[in-house]
C-alpha positions as CSV (number, residue, x, y, z in Angstrom):
1,M,116.3,7.3,204.4
2,L,113.7,4.6,205.5
3,L,112.1,2.4,202.9
4,A,108.7,3.5,204.1
5,E,109.5,7.0,203.4
6,L,109.9,6.3,199.7
7,S,107.7,8.7,197.3
8,V,106.5,8.6,194.4
9,A,108.5,12.1,193.5
10,Q,111.6,10.4,194.7
11,V,111.5,7.6,192.5
12,Q,110.6,9.8,189.6
13,A,113.4,11.8,190.1
14,M,115.4,8.9,189.9
15,F,114.6,8.4,186.5
16,V,115.1,11.7,185.3
17,A,118.3,11.4,186.8
18,I,119.4,8.5,184.6
19,I,117.8,10.0,181.6
20,R,120.0,13.0,182.2
21,Q,122.8,11.2,182.6
22,H,122.7,9.0,179.5
23,H,122.1,11.5,177.4
24,A,125.2,13.6,178.7
25,L,127.2,10.2,177.6
26,G,125.6,10.2,174.3
27,T,123.7,7.0,174.8
28,P,119.9,8.0,175.1
29,V,118.1,5.4,177.1
30,S,114.8,3.7,175.6
31,A,111.7,3.8,177.4
32,A,112.0,-0.5,177.2
33,T,114.9,-0.3,179.2
34,L,113.4,2.3,181.9
35,T,110.5,-0.2,182.1
36,R,112.8,-3.0,182.9
37,I,114.9,-0.5,185.7
38,R,111.7,0.3,187.5
39,A,110.5,-3.9,187.6
40,T,113.4,-4.6,190.0
41,P,112.3,-1.9,192.6
42,R,108.6,-2.5,191.9
43,A,109.1,-6.5,193.1
44,A,110.8,-4.9,196.2
45,L,108.4,-2.9,197.1
46,N,105.5,-5.7,196.3
47,A,107.3,-8.3,198.8
48,A,107.6,-5.3,201.3
49,I,103.5,-4.8,201.0
50,R,102.8,-8.6,201.0
51,R,104.6,-8.8,204.6
52,G,102.9,-5.5,205.8
53,L,106.0,-3.7,205.8
54,L,104.7,-1.0,203.3
55,T,101.1,0.0,202.5
56,E,101.9,1.9,198.7
57,N,104.4,1.0,196.0
58,S,105.5,4.1,194.8
59,A,107.5,2.4,192.3
60,A,104.1,1.5,190.6
61,K,102.8,4.8,190.2
62,A,105.9,6.7,189.0
63,E,105.1,7.6,185.2
64,L,107.3,6.8,182.4
65,P,107.9,7.9,179.0
66,R,106.0,5.8,176.6
67,A,107.2,3.6,173.8
68,R,106.6,4.8,170.8
69,R,107.2,3.1,167.5
70,P,108.7,5.6,165.1
71,R,106.1,6.1,161.9
72,A,107.6,5.2,158.5
73,V,107.1,7.4,156.0
74,V,107.7,6.9,152.1
75,W,110.7,8.8,150.9
76,T,109.2,11.1,148.5
77,P,110.8,14.1,146.6
78,Y,109.3,16.6,148.7
79,R,111.0,15.0,151.9
80,I,113.8,14.4,150.0
81,E,114.2,18.4,149.4
82,R,113.4,19.2,152.9
83,W,116.0,17.0,154.3
84,R,118.3,18.2,152.1
85,R,117.5,22.0,153.1
86,T,116.9,21.3,157.1
87,G,118.7,18.0,157.7
88,E,115.3,16.6,159.2
89,R,114.0,13.4,158.1
90,S,111.8,10.9,159.7
91,A,113.6,7.9,161.7
92,V,112.0,5.3,159.1
93,A,112.1,6.3,155.7
94,V,110.6,3.6,153.0
95,W,111.8,3.7,149.6
96,T,109.9,3.9,146.5
97,V,109.6,1.6,143.8
98,T,112.2,3.7,141.4
99,Q,114.7,4.8,144.0
100,T,114.9,0.6,144.9
101,A,115.7,0.1,141.2
102,Q,118.4,3.0,141.3
103,F,119.7,1.5,144.4
104,L,119.9,-2.0,143.0
105,R,121.7,-0.4,139.6
106,S,124.1,1.3,141.6
107,T,125.3,-1.5,143.6
108,E,125.4,-4.4,140.9
109,E,129.5,-4.6,141.0
110,H,129.1,-4.7,144.6
111,R,130.0,-8.0,146.1
112,L,127.1,-7.9,148.5
113,Y,124.9,-7.3,145.5
114,A,122.9,-10.5,146.0
115,A,121.9,-9.9,149.5
116,Y,120.8,-6.2,149.0
117,H,118.5,-7.7,145.9
118,L,117.4,-10.5,148.4
119,I,116.2,-8.1,151.3
120,A,114.7,-5.6,148.2
121,L,112.5,-8.0,147.4
122,R,110.2,-10.1,149.0
123,M,112.5,-13.0,150.6
124,S,111.4,-16.8,150.6
125,W,112.8,-19.3,153.4
126,T,115.7,-19.9,150.7
127,D,116.2,-16.2,150.1
128,R,116.8,-16.0,154.0
129,A,119.2,-18.9,154.1
130,V,121.5,-17.2,151.7
131,L,121.2,-13.9,153.3
132,A,122.2,-16.2,156.7
133,A,124.8,-17.3,154.9
134,L,126.4,-14.4,153.5
135,A,126.0,-12.6,156.9
136,R,129.5,-14.6,157.4
137,I,131.4,-12.7,155.1
138,I,130.1,-9.1,155.9
139,P,132.9,-6.8,157.0
140,K,133.0,-5.6,160.5
141,G,132.4,-2.3,159.8
142,L,129.4,-3.0,157.9
143,R,127.8,-5.0,160.9
144,A,126.8,-2.3,162.5
145,R,124.3,-0.7,159.5
146,R,122.6,-4.5,159.3
147,I,119.5,-4.7,158.1
148,V,118.2,-8.0,160.2
149,T,119.6,-8.3,164.1
150,P,121.7,-11.6,164.4
151,G,118.8,-13.2,166.6
152,T,116.6,-12.8,163.2
153,L,119.2,-14.9,161.2
154,L,119.4,-17.2,164.4
155,R,115.7,-17.9,164.0
156,W,115.8,-18.1,160.5
157,H,118.4,-20.8,161.3
158,R,116.7,-22.9,163.8
159,R,113.3,-22.7,161.3
160,L,115.3,-24.2,158.3
161,V,116.9,-26.8,160.5
162,A,113.3,-27.7,161.5
163,A,112.1,-27.9,158.3
164,R,115.1,-29.9,156.9
165,W,114.1,-33.0,159.8
166,R,110.5,-32.5,160.0
167,Q,109.2,-35.4,159.0
168,P,106.2,-35.3,156.1
169,R,102.9,-35.8,157.0
170,A,101.1,-39.1,156.6
171,P,97.5,-38.3,154.6
172,G,94.7,-37.8,156.5
173,R,90.9,-39.2,155.9
174,P,89.4,-38.6,152.8
175,P,86.3,-36.1,153.1
176,V,83.0,-37.2,153.8
177,P,81.0,-36.7,150.0
178,D,78.7,-34.0,150.2
179,E,75.9,-36.5,149.8
180,L,76.6,-38.6,152.6
181,V,77.4,-35.3,154.8
182,A,73.4,-34.5,153.6
183,L,72.2,-37.7,154.8
184,I,73.6,-37.4,158.6
185,V,72.0,-33.8,158.8
186,R,68.6,-35.2,157.5
187,L,68.7,-38.3,160.4
188,A,70.0,-36.3,163.1
189,R,67.3,-33.3,162.3
190,E,64.3,-35.6,161.8
191,N,65.4,-38.2,164.1
192,T,66.0,-36.0,167.7
193,R,66.5,-38.9,170.1
194,W,69.1,-40.8,167.7
195,G,72.7,-40.6,169.3
196,V,76.1,-40.7,167.4
197,V,76.0,-44.6,167.7
198,R,72.4,-44.8,166.3
199,I,73.2,-42.7,163.2
200,Q,76.5,-44.8,162.6
201,G,74.6,-48.1,162.7
202,E,71.5,-46.7,160.2
203,L,74.7,-45.7,157.9
204,R,76.0,-49.1,158.0
205,R,73.0,-50.7,156.8
206,L,73.1,-48.8,154.0
207,G,76.5,-49.6,153.3
208,H,78.7,-46.4,154.5
209,R,81.4,-46.5,157.2
210,V,82.0,-43.5,158.8
211,A,83.8,-43.0,162.0
212,A,81.7,-41.9,165.0
213,S,84.0,-38.6,165.7
214,T,83.0,-38.0,162.4
215,I,79.5,-38.2,162.5
216,R,79.6,-36.2,165.8
217,K,81.3,-32.8,163.9
218,I,78.8,-32.9,161.3
219,P,75.7,-32.2,163.1
220,R,77.8,-29.8,165.5
221,A,78.8,-27.7,162.1
222,H,75.6,-27.4,161.2
223,R,74.1,-26.5,164.4
224,I,71.8,-29.3,165.3
225,P,71.4,-29.6,169.1
226,P,72.5,-33.2,170.4
227,P,69.8,-35.9,171.0
228,S,67.5,-35.4,173.9
229,G,66.1,-38.3,176.1
230,H,62.4,-37.0,174.9
231,D,60.5,-35.4,172.4
232,G,57.8,-33.2,174.0
233,S,58.0,-30.2,172.2
234,W,55.0,-28.8,170.2
235,R,57.1,-28.6,167.3
236,V,57.7,-32.0,167.2
237,F,54.4,-33.2,167.5
238,L,53.1,-31.1,165.0
239,R,55.8,-32.6,162.3
240,A,55.2,-36.3,163.5
241,H,50.9,-35.8,162.8
242,A,51.2,-32.9,160.0
243,A,49.4,-35.8,158.1
244,T,46.6,-36.0,160.5
245,L,46.2,-32.3,161.7
246,L,43.7,-29.9,160.9
247,A,43.6,-26.0,162.2
248,A,40.8,-24.0,162.8
249,D,40.1,-20.6,162.9
250,F,38.5,-17.3,162.4
251,F,39.4,-13.9,160.4
252,H,37.8,-10.7,160.1
253,V,37.0,-8.3,157.1
254,D,36.0,-4.7,157.4
255,C,33.5,-3.5,154.8
256,A,34.3,-0.4,152.7
257,V,30.9,1.2,152.9
258,T,29.3,0.4,155.9
259,L,32.2,-0.5,157.8
260,S,30.6,-3.5,159.5
261,R,32.7,-6.4,160.4
262,L,32.4,-9.9,158.5
263,Y,34.0,-12.9,159.9
264,V,35.3,-15.9,157.8
265,A,35.7,-19.3,159.3
266,F,38.5,-21.9,157.8
267,V,40.2,-25.1,158.1
268,I,43.7,-25.7,157.1
269,E,45.0,-29.1,156.8
270,H,48.7,-29.0,158.2
271,Q,50.3,-31.5,155.5
272,T,48.9,-30.3,152.4
273,R,47.9,-26.4,153.2
274,R,44.8,-27.1,152.0
275,V,42.2,-24.6,152.7
276,H,38.7,-25.4,153.5
277,L,36.9,-21.7,153.8
278,L,33.5,-22.9,155.8
279,G,31.5,-19.8,155.7
280,I,30.9,-16.2,156.3
281,T,29.0,-14.4,158.6
282,R,28.5,-10.9,160.6
283,H,27.7,-12.6,163.5
284,P,29.7,-15.7,164.7
285,T,28.0,-17.7,167.7
286,G,28.7,-20.9,168.7
287,Q,25.7,-22.2,167.3
288,R,27.2,-21.0,163.8
289,A,30.5,-22.9,164.5
290,T,28.9,-25.6,165.2
291,Q,27.0,-25.8,161.9
292,L,29.9,-25.1,159.9
293,A,31.6,-28.0,162.1
294,R,28.8,-30.2,160.8
295,N,29.2,-29.3,157.0
296,L,32.9,-29.9,157.0
297,G,32.8,-33.5,158.5
298,A,30.0,-34.5,156.1
299,E,32.9,-32.8,153.2
300,L,35.8,-35.0,154.7
301,E,33.6,-38.2,155.2
302,E,32.9,-38.2,151.3
303,A,36.1,-37.4,150.4
304,G,37.3,-40.3,152.7
305,A,40.0,-38.2,154.5
306,R,41.2,-39.5,158.0
307,F,42.3,-37.0,160.4
308,T,43.2,-37.3,164.3
309,Y,43.3,-33.8,165.6
310,L,41.8,-30.6,165.0
311,I,43.8,-27.4,166.6
312,R,41.8,-24.3,167.8
313,D,42.0,-21.5,170.0
314,R,39.9,-20.7,173.3
315,D,37.7,-18.7,171.7
316,T,34.1,-18.6,173.1
317,K,32.7,-19.5,169.5
318,F,34.2,-23.0,169.6
319,T,32.0,-24.6,172.3
320,T,31.7,-27.9,173.7
321,A,28.8,-28.9,171.2
322,F,31.7,-27.9,168.2
323,D,34.0,-30.3,169.7
324,A,30.9,-33.2,170.0
325,V,30.8,-32.8,166.4
326,F,34.5,-33.8,165.7
327,A,34.4,-36.3,168.2
328,S,31.8,-38.1,166.4
329,T,34.0,-38.4,163.2
330,E,36.9,-39.5,165.5
331,I,38.6,-36.2,165.5
332,R,40.1,-35.1,168.9
333,T,40.2,-31.3,169.4
334,L,43.1,-29.7,171.1
335,P,42.9,-26.1,172.5
336,I,46.0,-24.2,172.6
337,A,47.3,-22.3,175.7
338,P,46.0,-19.1,176.7
339,Q,47.8,-16.7,174.4
340,A,50.0,-18.5,172.7
341,P,48.9,-18.1,169.0
342,R,52.2,-19.7,168.1
343,M,50.9,-22.9,168.8
344,N,48.5,-22.6,165.8
345,A,51.1,-21.0,163.8
346,Y,49.9,-22.8,160.5
347,A,46.5,-21.0,160.7
348,E,47.9,-17.6,161.7
349,R,50.3,-17.8,158.7
350,F,47.6,-18.3,156.3
351,V,45.6,-15.5,157.9
352,R,48.6,-13.1,157.3
353,T,49.0,-14.4,153.6
354,V,45.4,-13.9,152.9
355,R,45.4,-10.1,154.3
356,A,48.9,-9.1,152.5
357,E,47.9,-10.7,149.2
358,C,44.2,-10.3,149.1
359,T,42.3,-8.2,151.6
360,D,44.5,-5.3,152.0
361,R,44.3,-4.9,148.4
362,M,40.8,-4.8,147.9
363,L,37.8,-3.2,149.0
364,I,35.1,-5.2,150.3
365,A,31.7,-4.3,149.9
366,G,29.7,-7.1,151.4
367,E,29.4,-10.7,151.4
368,S,29.3,-11.4,148.2
369,T,32.6,-9.7,147.5
370,C,34.2,-12.4,149.8
371,A,32.4,-15.0,148.4
């Protein structure tokens, strides 16, 4: 028969014949052995396919019985009675604590009692060494019923020898104190352009000597991004100028009786979160907003407050005259990007707090109620 004429059915029939022959001899073949047998023709057919002699690997498509590990069951009185009655039992049976104790008591006079005791209990590496030594005196008749394989005993022996000659590890560096870790994290978060060398230098000025590799691991563990070449984000700008920033906006309230809408103008200071309520009106216009800006400017001038920027949205109520009023007091207005309310997050957060804690919990009758 030519190699090209080999079919999957013929390969399957070959494995069936191997299984039957081994069963007839009383030596059943395992699924792992069949898999190793199939590896040889499969490798040969793959080589033929690479050379262009074949187009299909029949051995690779042959189905073999799957290797299933026997399920361990507890040797309960019910299973013992069924075994005595029918002779059927599981391939792996686990003794209970009572059964184990009974076995140990019945073998106290046996010369291998120490080995049985070590196996029944949880074995340490010392116990395994004793068992490996006792394995040398086990009679040949009992070696067929050994609990561990010779390969396992050899593996235990190799580990014990390796542990015998293993040199003790030198003590490593002491852990970094929590206070120093908090300082490194703070320096990395507040100075996004500082690298490891800069942070290490600042720590040396304060009397702390920390390795660069340690400093590099700490921000990474706290999920702090690596230093960037520039700080152009809006968040960095807000944090850097928080003491000199104002944010202006309007929020509305619906009257309970007339269902008319009232508009409340306010300005919030970024650093202190102090809110200035400028006024309440039913008809917000650019002229009204400009007048409220004049009142706020006079109030800030009397208080001696110095602000540099005012953040506002692009509402039509904030006209050029509104910006000119603040420009006269050396306050520059910064309109946010279109459809980007998060750029005025402090004002938006105040509006949400007012609604959740105040206006949504009461009925507004008119302007006098809001005042």
